[in-house]
C-alpha positions, -999 to 999 in steps of 0.1 A, spaced: -302 161 241 -336 178 246 -369 159 249 -378 170 214 -347 151 201 -352 118 219 -354 88 197 -378 59 199 -349 36 206 -330 38 239 -296 55 238 -269 28 238 -244 20 265 -217 17 238 -182 3 244 -162 3 276 -144 36 285 -112 40 265 -119 13 240 -116 25 204 -148 19 184 -146 1 151 -160 23 123 -180 14 92 -185 39 63 -216 32 43 -211 46 8 -176 48 -7 -179 77 -32 -161 109 -28 -172 116 8 -171 80 20 -137 70 6 -121 102 20 -137 98 54 -127 61 56 -91 68 47 -88 97 71 -104 79 100 -78 51 95 -51 77 95 -65 89 129 -59 54 143 -93 36 139 -101 3 123 -124 12 94 -145 -9 70 -159 8 39 -190 -9 24 -208 -2 -9 -232 -20 -33 -208 -12 -62 -185 -42 -63 -162 -27 -89 -157 4 -68 -150 -17 -38 -125 -38 -57 -106 -7 -69 -105 8 -34 -93 -25 -18 -65 -24 -43 -56 11 -32 -70 28 -64 -92 59 -61 -117 62 -89 -116 100 -89 -89 127 -85 -82 140 -50 -47 151 -40 -32 130 -12 -60 105 -10 -44 77 -31 -13 77 -8 -35 77 23 -57 49 10 -28 27 0 -10 31 33 -39 20 54 -52 -8 31 -17 -22 32 -15 -19 70 -48 -37 74 -64 -8 93 -87 0 64 -106 -25 42 -135 -24 18 -163 -49 11 -196 -52 -6 -208 -75 22 -231 -54 44 -235 -81 70 -198 -84 75 -192 -46 77 -221 -37 99 -217 -67 121 -180 -58 128 -185 -21 136 -198 0 165 -202 33 148 -217 35 113 -211 66 91 -237 72 65 -219 88 35 -241 82 4 -250 107 -22 -281 130 -22 -283 141 -59 -308 165 -72 -341 147 -80 -348 145 -117 -374 171 -127 -372 189 -93 -350 210 -71 -355 185 -43 -327 162 -30 -332 125 -38 -332 105 -6 -333 71 -23 -297 62 -14 -299 75 21 -330 55 29 -315 24 13 -283 28 33 -301 33 66 -322 1 59 -291 -19 51 -275 -8 84 -306 -16 104 -311 -50 88 -275 -61 96 -271 -49 131 -258 -75 156 -252 -53 186 -258 -18 200 -246 10 177 -245 46 167 -255 57 132 -239 89 122 -253 108 92 -228 127 72 -247 131 39 -261 165 31 -299 162 36 -330 184 38 -338 196 73 -362 171 89 -346 141 73 -328 129 105 -361 129 125 -377 108 97 -348 84 97 -349 80 135 -385 69 131 -375 46 102 -347 31 122 -370 25 152 -392 4 130 -366 -14 110 -339 -23 136 -341 -53 159 -355 -39 192 -330 -61 211 -303 -35 202 -299 0 214 -293 22 184 -289 60 182 -289 82 152 -272 116 152 -260 140 125 -224 151 117 -223 172 86 -192 172 63 -174 203 51 -151 189 25 -136 211 -2 -128 192 -33 -90 194 -38 -85 197 0 -107 170 13 -80 150 30 -68 179 51 -104 191 57 -111 157 73 -79 153 92 -77 189 104 -113 204 102 -120 238 115 -151 225 133 -169 193 141 -207 196 144 -226 169 162 -264 171 162 -289 152 184 -264 131 204 -272 117 239 -244 120 265 -233 85 258 -231 90 220 -214 124 225 -187 107 245 -180 83 216 -180 111 190 -155 130 212 -133 100 211 -137 96 173 -127 132 167 -104 135 197 -72 142 176 -87 171 155 -103 187 185 -70 185 204 -54 202 175 -78 231 176 -110 221 158 -141 235 175 -165 209 187 -201 221 184 -231 203 197 -266 211 187 -300 197 179 -307 176 148 -324 204 126 -295 228 133 -269 201 123 -288 194 91 -289 231 82 -253 240 90 -238 225 57 -265 238 34 -265 272 51 -228 275 48 -229 266 11 -258 290 5 -238 318 21 -207 311 0 -228 310 -31 -243 343 -22 -208 359 -18 -198 346 -52 -230 358 -69 -227 392 -51 -193 399 -65 -203 387 -99 -233 411 -99 -209 438 -88 -186 429 -117 -213 438 -142 -216 472 -125 -178 476 -127 -179 469 -164 -206 496 -169 -189 521 -147 -153 515 -157 -142 501 -123 -119 472 -115 -137 444 -96 -105 428 -85 -92 459 -67 -127 465 -54 -128 430 -39 -94 436 -24 -106 468 -7 -138 455 7 -123 421 17 -100 439 42 -131 444 63 -131 415 88 -169 414 86 -167 406 49 -134 388 42 -116 383 9 -125 346 4 -151 338 -23 -150 374 -36 -134 365 -70 -156 376 -99 -157 352 -128 -175 323 -144 -193 314 -112 -197 283 -91 -205 247 -101 -197 212 -90 -217 186 -72 -224 206 -40 -232 243 -42 -257 243 -71 -275 211 -58 -275 222 -21 -289 257 -27 -316 243 -49 -325 216 -24 -325 243 3 -349 264 -18 -372 234 -22 -373 225 14 -377 262 25 -407 264 2 -422 234 18 -417 250 52 -430 284 41 -397 303 46 -401 325 16 -373 350 22 -345 325 18 -362 311 -13 -363 346 -30 -327 353 -20 -313 319 -33 -333 321 -65 -315 354 -73 -282 339 -63 -287 309 -86 -299 331 -115 -269 355 -112 -246 325 -112 -261 310 -144 -260 344 -161 -222 345 -157 -219 317 -182 -238 337 -208 -215 367 -201 -184 346 -209 -201 332 -240 -208 368 -251 -172 378 -246 -161 349 -268 -185 359 -295 -173 395 -293 -137 383 -296 -146 366 -328 -161 398 -343 -197 388 -336 -199 351 -347 -181 319 -336 -194 299 -366 -164 280 -379 -140 298 -355 -114 277 -336 -118 282 -298 -94 269 -272 -111 261 -239 -86 257 -211 -104 239 -183 -132 214 -179 -134 208 -141 -155 232 -122 -125 241 -101 -87 232 -100 -74 202 -80 -104 180 -90 -117 160 -119 -153 169 -110 -172 182 -140 -207 181 -126 -225 213 -134 -192 227 -146 -194 263 -159 -164 256 -181 -180 227 -199 -213 245 -201 -196 274 -220 -177 250 -242 -209 231 -252 -228 263 -258 -201 276 -282 -200 241 -299 -237 244 -305 -231 278 -322 -209 262 -347 -175 268 -331 -146 243 -334 -140 239 -297 -108 223 -284 -109 214 -247 -80 205 -224 -79 199 -186 -50 184 -166 -73 159 -148 -109 160 -159 -106 148 -195 -122 113 -189 -151 128 -169 -156 155 -195 -158 130 -223 -184 111 -204 -207 141 -199 -200 159 -232 -188 134 -258 -195 157 -287 -167 181 -278 -132 177 -292 -106 170 -265 -69 174 -269 -39 162 -248 -22 195 -239 -25 233 -235 -3 238 -266 -25 215 -287 -56 232 -275 -44 267 -285 -29 258 -319 -44 281 -346 -71 293 -321 -90 324 -329 -96 330 -292 -84 313 -260 -107 309 -230 -93 303 -195 -122 287 -177 -106 268 -148 -79 282 -126 -53 255 -130 -18 268 -123 -5 258 -157 -31 281 -172 -27 309 -148 11 309 -153 13 300 -190 39 316 -211 22 343 -233 52 344 -257 52 307 -264 14 305 -267 14 336 -289 34 317 -315 8 290 -318 -25 309 -320 -41 325 -350 -51 356 -330 -37 367 -297 -71 370 -280 -78 356 -246 -110 357 -224 -100 352 -188 -132 337 -175 -118 335 -140 -99 367 -138 -70 345 -127 -40 352 -150 -9 358 -128 4 387 -149 -21 401 -175 3 430 -182 29 405 -195 3 391 -219 -7 425 -232 29 435 -236 34 409 -262 3 417 -282 -25 398 -265 -59 413 -260 -71 402 -225 -108 405 -216 -126 393 -184 -155 401 -162 -156 434 -142 -122 446 -152 -132 482 -159 -140 481 -196 -176 482 -209 -185 452 -230 -187 471 -262 -151 484 -258 -135 452 -248 -119 444 -281 -109 477 -295 -71 468 -295 -58 446 -323 -49 411 -310 -21 405 -334 -19 393 -370 -31 359 -381 -5 332 -380 
């Protein structure tokens, strides 16, 4: 660690060589619960701690309060084995552990693009107040650059000076729907600001993933803080780029899917995140790029601010483009029309509806007077919480019954691979807006009388619905 990264607390002489550290995970939401269960799977004794007693009780009973494939099984296995436990007693959790992972949320601050650091500060203070021995504090939350340095200073003031405590940063790269595998088998482990002693401990913590091929990357604190937000900003830029190109494809009569296939062959570009459609949402990408814009403005880095402003704006405009396609499918007005919305989560394999483009489109059509019927395989309860005014149904077939137009807005397999013949018998008109350009076989749908429209599929917007969609049922 360089002189500019030294803390005001001496680096600790942690545990004896070869001894496995006990881990605490502070914050047991999506990140914390996943990290705790995965660390137990890797052989560590783990204690999850949170102020939410109801959440702790559910986790201690092996119940995950959100949908994430593979996590309930992992959680139950290690709670039953005794390797993993959860508590709301910070003194118990912090006192028993040697390494403390800080995994609380950093939501967008109300009325601002800035990240809210309230939970991070409170968690750090709780760790500091309850220390009973030397320790390492490992930040995993996604924070604005400069936060770790500020937290080091806060820790130096708050922690008992009798203990040697070091703070470093270890950003997470979880993908919702794949979070368990991303934790157990990451492609990289980034450690920022660690002394040699702390680095040795972190190499022990992540020894199995590194032995299996994960790159272990050490850097300074600001770099570690910027890795996650920069990665998300780049992915968001790829998505908005191909969505901007999709508008050009519609105007020029080109096919954005084939175009993406062609340019994605180039190893410098890659095919991932080049799928034109409704755009990104969820609890990470929108929040993170806006927080990065805010912090970059504070630091006077104007170029990234201008770029990300355009990325965010293009992404939001995709929602309006899908709304316009739905209106066009209903001959210019959705007032009184029945619209089936297939999908509420922002992506498949999750029940996360935060900043969901699908729900945003559904709500906008509802406000225009449409009779919107929403179905999602996993996100119904979360959707009802955020948008209680919408009408929710229990299946795909119930959603499409007597529909004037069907909107596919989340790429769940049951929507991608739906039977066009069976659904065609249920709808009032065989009209479908593929908001994700995800149907497995659009030709099969068209062959039985469906009119399929999407974004960037080579037909100018004014010509999208020139073919009859079938007679009313």
